[in-house]
C-alpha positions as CSV (number, residue, x, y, z in Angstrom):
1,M,-12.3,10.1,-0.9
2,T,-12.5,7.2,1.6
3,S,-15.1,4.5,1.4
4,K,-17.7,4.0,4.1
5,P,-17.5,0.9,6.3
6,G,-19.4,-2.1,4.9
7,L,-19.0,-5.7,3.9
8,N,-15.4,-6.8,3.1
9,H,-16.2,-8.8,-0.1
10,V,-12.6,-9.7,-0.6
11,N,-12.3,-11.4,2.8
12,I,-15.7,-13.1,2.4
13,F,-14.6,-14.6,-0.9
14,W,-11.2,-15.8,0.1
15,I,-12.0,-17.1,3.6
16,T,-15.0,-19.0,2.2
17,S,-13.1,-20.3,-0.8
18,I,-10.2,-21.6,1.3
19,H,-12.5,-23.4,3.7
20,I,-14.3,-25.1,0.8
21,V,-11.1,-26.1,-1.0
22,A,-9.6,-27.4,2.3
23,L,-12.5,-29.9,2.6
24,A,-11.1,-31.7,-0.5
25,S,-8.0,-32.7,1.5
26,I,-9.9,-35.6,3.0
27,F,-9.6,-37.4,-0.3
28,Y,-5.8,-37.0,-0.4
29,F,-4.7,-38.2,3.1
30,S,-1.2,-39.5,3.6
31,W,1.1,-39.5,6.6
32,T,3.5,-37.2,4.7
33,N,0.8,-34.7,4.0
34,L,-0.4,-34.8,7.6
35,I,3.1,-34.3,9.0
36,V,3.6,-31.3,6.6
37,C,0.3,-29.8,7.8
38,L,1.2,-30.3,11.5
39,V,4.7,-28.8,11.0
40,G,3.1,-25.7,9.4
41,V,0.5,-25.3,12.1
42,F,2.5,-26.0,15.2
43,L,6.1,-25.1,14.3
44,L,6.2,-22.6,11.4
45,A,3.1,-20.6,12.4
46,P,4.4,-19.9,16.0
47,L,7.7,-18.7,14.4
48,G,6.3,-16.5,11.7
49,I,3.1,-15.3,13.3
50,N,3.5,-15.5,17.1
51,V,7.2,-14.6,17.3
52,G,7.5,-12.5,14.1
53,Y,4.3,-10.6,13.4
54,H,3.0,-10.5,17.0
55,R,5.7,-10.2,19.6
56,L,8.4,-8.6,17.4
57,L,6.8,-6.4,14.8
58,C,3.7,-5.5,16.8
59,H,4.9,-5.3,20.4
60,R,8.6,-4.9,20.0
61,A,9.1,-7.4,22.9
62,F,12.7,-7.9,21.8
63,V,15.2,-6.6,19.3
64,A,16.3,-8.9,16.5
65,D,19.0,-8.9,14.0
66,T,17.7,-7.5,10.7
67,W,18.1,-10.7,8.8
68,L,16.0,-12.6,11.5
69,R,13.4,-9.8,11.7
70,N,12.9,-9.8,7.9
71,S,13.0,-13.6,7.7
72,L,10.3,-14.0,10.3
73,A,8.1,-11.4,8.5
74,V,8.5,-13.2,5.2
75,L,7.7,-16.5,6.9
76,G,4.5,-15.0,8.2
77,V,3.6,-13.8,4.7
78,L,4.3,-17.3,3.2
79,L,2.1,-18.8,5.8
80,G,-0.8,-16.6,4.7
81,A,-1.1,-14.5,7.8
82,G,-1.8,-11.4,5.6
83,P,0.0,-8.1,5.0
84,P,2.3,-7.5,8.0
85,M,1.6,-3.7,8.3
86,H,-2.2,-4.3,8.2
87,W,-1.8,-7.2,10.8
88,V,0.2,-5.0,13.2
89,A,-2.1,-2.0,12.8
90,M,-5.3,-3.9,13.5
91,H,-3.7,-5.7,16.4
92,R,-2.5,-2.4,18.0
93,M,-5.9,-1.0,17.4
94,H,-7.4,-4.0,19.2
95,H,-5.2,-3.4,22.3
96,R,-6.0,0.3,22.4
97,Y,-9.8,-0.3,22.2
98,S,-10.1,-3.9,23.6
99,D,-13.7,-5.0,24.1
100,T,-15.1,-1.6,23.2
101,D,-17.1,-0.4,20.1
102,K,-13.8,0.5,18.4
103,D,-12.2,-2.9,18.9
104,P,-11.9,-4.6,15.5
105,H,-13.1,-7.9,17.0
106,N,-15.1,-6.8,20.0
107,S,-15.9,-9.9,22.1
108,N,-19.0,-8.1,23.5
109,L,-20.7,-8.9,20.2
110,G,-20.5,-12.6,20.7
111,F,-18.2,-15.5,20.0
112,W,-18.8,-15.8,16.3
113,Y,-18.3,-12.1,15.7
114,S,-14.9,-12.0,17.5
115,H,-13.9,-15.3,16.0
116,I,-14.6,-14.7,12.3
117,L,-17.5,-12.5,11.4
118,H,-15.6,-9.3,12.1
119,L,-13.5,-10.2,9.1
120,F,-16.5,-10.0,6.9
121,R,-16.9,-6.3,7.4
122,K,-14.6,-3.3,7.1
123,D,-13.5,-1.7,10.3
124,E,-14.5,2.0,10.5
125,Q,-10.9,3.1,11.2
126,E,-9.6,0.8,8.5
127,A,-12.0,2.3,6.0
128,S,-10.7,5.8,6.9
129,G,-7.6,5.1,4.8
130,N,-4.9,6.3,7.1
131,Y,-4.9,3.5,9.7
132,L,-1.5,2.1,8.6
133,E,0.3,5.4,9.2
134,R,-1.5,5.9,12.5
135,Y,-1.1,2.5,14.1
136,A,2.1,1.2,12.3
137,P,4.2,4.3,11.6
138,D,7.4,2.3,12.5
139,L,6.7,-0.2,9.8
140,A,5.5,2.4,7.3
141,A,8.9,4.0,7.6
142,D,10.7,0.7,6.8
143,P,11.1,0.2,3.0
144,F,11.4,-3.6,3.3
145,M,8.1,-3.8,5.3
146,V,6.3,-1.5,2.9
147,K,7.3,-3.7,-0.1
148,L,6.4,-6.9,1.8
149,N,3.1,-5.4,2.7
150,R,2.4,-4.5,-0.9
151,Y,3.4,-7.7,-2.6
152,W,2.6,-10.2,0.2
153,I,-0.2,-12.0,-1.8
154,W,2.2,-13.0,-4.5
155,L,4.6,-14.5,-2.1
156,A,1.8,-16.4,-0.3
157,F,0.5,-17.8,-3.6
158,A,4.0,-18.8,-4.6
159,T,3.9,-21.5,-1.9
160,L,1.2,-23.4,-3.8
161,P,3.3,-24.4,-7.0
162,A,6.2,-25.1,-4.7
163,L,4.1,-27.6,-2.7
164,Y,2.7,-29.1,-5.9
165,F,6.2,-29.6,-7.3
166,V,7.3,-31.4,-4.1
167,G,4.2,-33.5,-3.4
168,G,1.4,-33.0,-5.9
169,L,-2.2,-31.9,-5.3
170,G,-2.4,-33.7,-2.0
171,L,0.4,-31.6,-0.5
172,V,-1.1,-28.4,-1.9
173,L,-4.4,-29.2,-0.1
174,W,-2.8,-30.4,3.2
175,G,0.2,-28.1,3.4
176,G,-1.5,-25.2,1.8
177,F,-5.3,-24.9,2.2
178,L,-6.0,-27.2,5.2
179,R,-2.9,-25.9,7.1
180,L,-4.0,-22.3,6.5
181,M,-7.6,-23.0,7.7
182,F,-6.3,-24.6,10.9
183,T,-3.8,-21.8,11.5
184,W,-6.5,-19.2,11.0
185,H,-8.9,-20.7,13.4
186,I,-6.3,-21.2,16.1
187,M,-5.3,-17.5,15.7
188,W,-9.0,-16.5,15.8
189,F,-9.5,-18.5,19.0
190,V,-7.2,-16.0,20.7
191,N,-9.7,-13.2,19.7
192,S,-12.8,-15.2,20.8
193,A,-12.2,-17.9,23.3
194,S,-9.5,-16.0,25.1
195,H,-11.9,-13.2,25.8
196,M,-14.6,-15.6,27.2
197,W,-13.5,-18.8,28.8
198,G,-10.6,-19.0,31.3
199,Y,-9.1,-17.3,34.4
200,R,-7.5,-14.0,35.0
201,N,-4.1,-13.3,36.6
202,Y,-4.4,-9.6,36.2
203,P,-7.4,-7.2,36.5
204,T,-7.1,-5.7,33.0
205,R,-9.4,-3.1,31.5
206,D,-11.0,-5.7,29.2
207,K,-12.5,-9.2,29.3
208,T,-9.3,-11.1,28.4
209,V,-8.7,-14.4,30.1
210,N,-6.1,-17.2,30.1
211,C,-7.7,-20.0,28.1
212,W,-5.6,-23.2,28.7
213,W,-6.5,-25.1,25.5
214,V,-5.9,-22.0,23.3
215,G,-2.6,-21.7,25.1
216,I,-1.7,-25.2,23.9
217,L,-3.1,-24.9,20.4
218,A,-1.7,-21.4,19.8
219,A,1.8,-22.1,21.2
220,G,1.4,-19.7,24.2
221,E,-0.8,-17.0,22.6
222,G,-3.8,-18.2,24.7
223,W,-2.4,-16.8,27.9
224,H,-4.2,-13.7,26.7
225,N,-4.9,-11.9,30.0
226,N,-1.2,-12.0,30.8
227,H,-0.5,-10.5,27.4
228,H,-3.0,-7.7,27.7
229,A,-1.7,-6.8,31.1
230,I,1.9,-6.5,29.9
231,P,1.7,-6.2,26.1
232,N,5.3,-5.7,25.3
233,C,6.5,-8.7,27.4
234,A,8.0,-11.5,25.2
235,A,6.7,-14.2,27.6
236,H,3.0,-14.7,27.6
237,G,3.1,-17.5,30.2
238,H,3.6,-16.1,33.6
239,K,2.8,-19.1,35.9
240,W,4.9,-22.3,35.9
241,W,2.1,-24.2,34.2
242,E,1.5,-21.6,31.4
243,F,3.8,-23.2,28.9
244,D,4.7,-20.8,26.1
245,I,6.5,-22.5,23.1
246,S,6.8,-19.3,21.2
247,F,8.8,-17.8,24.1
248,Q,11.1,-20.8,24.0
249,F,11.9,-20.0,20.4
250,I,12.8,-16.4,21.5
251,R,15.0,-17.8,24.3
252,L,16.7,-20.0,21.7
253,F,17.4,-17.0,19.4
254,E,18.7,-15.1,22.5
255,F,21.1,-18.0,23.2
256,F,22.5,-17.8,19.7
257,G,22.9,-14.0,20.0
258,W,20.4,-13.3,17.3
259,V,18.0,-11.3,19.6
260,R,18.5,-9.1,22.6
261,D,16.7,-6.8,25.0
262,V,14.1,-9.5,25.6
263,K,11.4,-8.1,27.8
264,R,10.4,-10.5,30.6
265,P,7.4,-10.3,33.0
266,P,7.8,-7.5,35.6
267,T,6.3,-7.9,39.1
268,S,2.5,-8.0,39.4
269,S,2.5,-4.5,40.9
270,Q,4.0,-3.1,37.7
271,F,1.5,-4.4,35.2
272,V,-0.8,-1.4,35.2
273,D,2.0,0.9,34.3
274,A,3.1,-1.5,31.5
275,E,-0.4,-1.6,30.0
276,A,-1.0,2.1,30.2
277,A,2.4,2.8,28.6
278,F,1.5,0.6,25.7
279,L,-1.9,2.1,25.2
280,Q,-0.4,5.6,25.0
281,S,2.4,4.6,22.6
């Protein structure tokens, strides 16, 4: 028997708690703590979340060696991005129903809903109980991903004693809680601001835009209109000024021979077919 959609009390508790604890970091400032926080937000998060969870696992924008694929997924877990199968399923759901009533973070319901409030309620399809098999069947068939999805919370929590051992409570607050809070909000800006404030290179079926400041903060994820036009493209920046740090990591991996079949932007006239093909996959 499946539960009916309603408030997600687990998310409400954890998201609220992490924000409250993160505030205590102001009493433990040090340059070391700040540097660790910034490395986590602007270097590790683009690798684990943007490259790993998003462009590789969700959109299969390139093929990676197994060790790299699994390592990026583990890094995303350690950073607190959440269970990878759930993340992928919800994001694919977002693409399929972008800016409609079935979109998990429908921007038509306002900035705050698409940014954070959608996380405080259970999505109707998520509550049905079979959304992982429906939207992430490739990962559901992978034993490593199934185990990672099941035990992710223990790996994420394991980072806290490791940070404490290295730098005490201050590093736990800055490298753990504050870093996670900043990472979350930057990811959430892609769902909110990048559906509201910016310009469009492609006439997609939704309200996605390229928001320049989200593009900077989110290491290339803010070129969201480009991404929705060609979802399986490894590069989200399509104009010369749309710098995409995450894609530079992919190019570096390609240079070393760790990834292959990297999908690059097709011509403008081809984007409709690319979007339609993804929505039907």
